[in-house]
C-alpha positions as CSV (number, residue, x, y, z in Angstrom):
1,M,-15.3,21.9,145.5
2,Y,-13.3,22.3,142.3
3,T,-10.6,20.0,143.5
4,I,-13.1,17.3,144.5
5,Q,-14.5,17.3,141.0
6,L,-11.0,17.0,139.5
7,Q,-10.3,14.0,141.7
8,A,-13.5,12.4,140.6
9,T,-12.8,12.8,137.0
10,A,-9.3,11.5,137.5
11,S,-10.6,8.4,139.2
12,E,-13.1,7.9,136.4
13,H,-10.4,8.1,133.9
14,K,-8.3,5.5,135.8
15,S,-11.3,3.1,136.0
16,K,-11.8,3.5,132.2
17,K,-8.2,2.7,131.6
18,M,-8.5,-0.5,133.7
19,E,-11.5,-1.7,131.6
20,S,-10.8,-4.3,128.9
21,P,-10.6,-2.8,125.3
22,R,-13.9,-2.9,123.5
23,F,-13.9,-4.7,120.2
24,P,-16.3,-3.5,117.4
25,S,-19.4,-5.5,117.2
26,R,-20.4,-7.5,114.1
27,S,-22.7,-4.8,112.8
28,E,-20.0,-2.1,113.3
29,S,-17.3,-4.1,111.5
30,T,-19.5,-4.9,108.5
31,S,-20.5,-1.2,108.1
32,A,-16.9,-0.4,106.9
33,N,-16.7,-0.5,103.1
34,L,-14.6,0.9,100.3
35,M,-16.1,4.4,100.6
36,T,-14.9,4.7,104.2
37,L,-11.3,4.5,103.1
38,P,-9.3,7.7,102.3
39,S,-9.0,8.8,98.7
40,E,-5.2,8.0,98.7
41,L,-6.1,4.4,99.2
42,H,-8.7,4.6,96.5
43,L,-6.0,5.8,94.1
44,Q,-3.6,3.1,95.2
45,I,-6.3,0.4,94.8
46,S,-7.3,1.6,91.3
47,T,-3.7,1.2,90.0
48,Y,-3.9,-2.6,90.6
49,L,-7.1,-3.0,88.5
50,S,-7.3,-4.1,84.9
51,Y,-9.1,-1.9,82.4
52,P,-12.6,-3.5,82.7
53,D,-12.5,-3.5,86.5
54,A,-11.2,0.1,86.6
55,L,-13.9,1.2,84.1
56,A,-16.6,-0.5,86.3
57,L,-15.3,1.2,89.4
58,K,-15.0,4.5,87.6
59,H,-18.7,4.5,86.6
60,S,-19.9,3.3,90.1
61,S,-20.0,6.8,91.6
62,R,-19.0,10.5,90.9
63,H,-16.2,10.2,93.5
64,F,-14.5,7.3,91.6
65,Y,-15.2,8.9,88.2
66,S,-13.0,11.8,89.2
67,I,-10.1,9.8,90.5
68,V,-9.9,6.5,88.6
69,F,-7.7,6.8,85.5
70,T,-8.5,4.6,82.5
71,G,-6.1,6.0,79.9
72,V,-4.3,4.6,76.9
73,R,-1.6,2.8,78.9
74,L,-4.2,0.8,80.9
75,K,-6.1,-0.1,77.7
76,V,-2.9,-1.3,76.0
77,D,-1.8,-3.3,79.1
78,W,-5.2,-5.0,79.1
79,L,-5.0,-5.9,75.4
80,I,-1.4,-7.2,75.8
81,D,-2.4,-9.3,78.8
82,R,-5.3,-10.9,76.8
83,F,-3.0,-11.6,73.9
84,E,-0.5,-13.3,76.3
85,H,-3.3,-15.5,77.7
86,K,-4.4,-16.4,74.2
87,L,-7.8,-14.8,74.7
88,E,-9.9,-13.0,72.0
89,C,-8.6,-9.5,71.1
90,P,-10.2,-6.9,68.8
91,M,-8.3,-7.2,65.6
92,E,-9.8,-4.2,63.9
93,K,-8.6,-0.6,64.5
94,C,-9.3,0.6,68.0
95,S,-9.7,4.2,69.1
96,F,-7.9,4.8,72.4
97,S,-8.9,8.4,72.8
98,T,-12.0,7.9,75.1
99,D,-13.7,5.0,76.9
100,E,-16.8,5.4,74.8
101,S,-14.9,5.2,71.5
102,F,-12.8,2.3,72.7
103,C,-15.7,0.2,74.0
104,N,-17.2,-0.6,70.6
105,G,-19.4,-3.7,70.0
106,R,-16.5,-6.1,69.9
107,V,-14.9,-4.9,73.2
108,C,-18.3,-4.8,74.9
109,G,-18.9,-8.4,74.0
110,I,-15.5,-9.4,75.3
111,M,-16.2,-7.6,78.6
112,E,-19.6,-9.2,79.0
113,R,-18.1,-12.7,78.5
114,R,-15.4,-11.9,81.0
115,R,-18.0,-10.6,83.5
116,W,-19.8,-13.9,83.4
117,H,-16.6,-16.0,83.6
118,L,-17.2,-17.5,80.2
119,E,-13.5,-17.2,79.3
120,C,-12.3,-19.0,82.4
121,R,-11.2,-22.7,82.2
122,R,-13.5,-25.0,84.3
123,V,-10.5,-26.5,86.2
124,K,-9.1,-26.0,89.6
125,G,-7.6,-22.5,89.8
126,G,-8.7,-21.7,86.2
127,C,-10.5,-18.4,87.0
128,L,-9.0,-15.5,85.1
129,L,-10.7,-12.8,87.3
130,V,-9.7,-14.0,90.8
131,N,-6.2,-15.7,91.0
132,G,-6.3,-19.2,92.4
133,Q,-10.1,-19.5,92.4
134,T,-12.2,-22.0,90.5
135,C,-15.2,-20.7,88.5
136,R,-18.6,-22.0,89.5
137,T,-21.3,-22.5,86.9
138,D,-24.0,-21.1,89.1
139,L,-22.5,-17.6,88.8
140,M,-24.1,-17.3,85.4
141,P,-27.8,-16.4,85.3
142,G,-30.2,-18.9,83.7
143,W,-31.3,-16.6,80.8
144,F,-27.7,-16.0,79.9
145,R,-26.8,-19.7,80.1
146,M,-29.7,-20.6,77.8
147,R,-28.6,-17.9,75.3
148,T,-25.0,-19.1,75.3
149,Q,-26.0,-22.8,75.0
150,G,-28.2,-21.9,72.0
151,K,-25.3,-20.1,70.4
152,R,-23.0,-23.1,71.0
153,R,-25.5,-25.5,69.6
154,A,-25.9,-23.3,66.5
155,V,-22.1,-23.2,66.1
156,K,-21.8,-27.0,66.5
157,V,-24.5,-27.5,63.8
158,M,-22.6,-25.1,61.5
159,E,-19.3,-26.9,62.2
160,S,-20.8,-30.4,61.6
161,W,-22.6,-29.3,58.4
162,G,-19.9,-26.8,57.4
163,H,-18.0,-28.9,54.8
164,E,-21.2,-30.5,53.3
165,A,-22.9,-27.1,53.0
166,L,-19.7,-25.7,51.4
167,M,-19.6,-28.5,48.8
168,I,-23.4,-28.2,48.1
169,G,-23.0,-24.4,47.6
170,I,-20.0,-24.8,45.2
171,M,-21.9,-27.4,43.2
172,A,-25.0,-25.1,43.0
173,V,-22.8,-22.2,41.8
174,L,-21.2,-24.4,39.2
175,L,-24.5,-25.8,37.9
176,N,-25.8,-22.2,37.7
177,L,-22.8,-21.1,35.7
178,L,-23.2,-24.1,33.4
179,W,-26.9,-23.4,32.9
180,H,-26.2,-19.7,32.0
181,F,-23.4,-20.7,29.7
182,S,-25.5,-23.2,27.8
183,Q,-28.4,-20.7,27.6
184,R,-26.0,-18.1,26.2
185,T,-24.5,-20.4,23.6
186,W,-28.0,-21.7,22.5
187,Y,-29.2,-18.1,22.2
188,L,-26.2,-17.0,20.2
189,D,-26.5,-20.2,18.0
190,S,-30.1,-19.5,17.3
191,R,-29.4,-15.8,16.4
192,L,-26.6,-16.9,14.0
193,R,-28.9,-19.5,12.4
194,G,-31.6,-16.8,11.9
195,H,-29.0,-14.4,10.5
196,Y,-27.8,-17.0,7.9
197,T,-31.4,-17.9,6.8
198,T,-32.2,-14.3,6.1
199,I,-29.0,-13.9,4.0
200,D,-29.8,-17.0,1.9
C-alpha cells in the first residue's frame, strides 16, 4: 500500500515536469514593485539618485528613511552638477548639517521648478530628469502653469519698463534733492536777512 502511494506521487511529479512552464499573468507581473526588492538592491538604487530624488525616496516610507543616505557629499555633488549645467544655484551660505536646514526657501523653490520640469529645455532630448527624454507641457498642472505664466508676464513687463522706470526714478530723486536744496537756501537766506534787519 505504501509503495503504491509512492509510485503515484512519482508519476504525478513526472507529469508536472512534462507540463510547459507557467508564465506569470499580467496581474501577477504588475504586482511586483520597488518594495518587493531586497534591501540590498534598495541601497544600490539609492546610490544612483541625485539629492532631490534621494530625499523624496527617503521621505516616502519609514523603510527608506532608515536606509537612504542624503549626506553632505550628495548635496555637494548635486550643487556641482547644477553649476556645470548652468542652472540656478543658491549663492548664499548653505548649512549642510541636516536636510531641514539645507532645504531653505531658495533650495525648495529650485526643487519645485525641477519637479515640474520647468528647468528643462523644450527640445528633443532636453529633459534634465530623464536622460534622452523630451519634456511634455501637459506634465505641469493648470494652476501651476497659470501661476508661472503670470510671473513671466510680470517679469517681461518689468524688463520692458525697466530702463524707463529707472530713468524716471532717478529724475524724481534729483528733482526732490533740488527742491530740498532750494528750500534750505531760501530758509537760510530769510533767516540771515531777518538777522541783519534786527542788527540795523
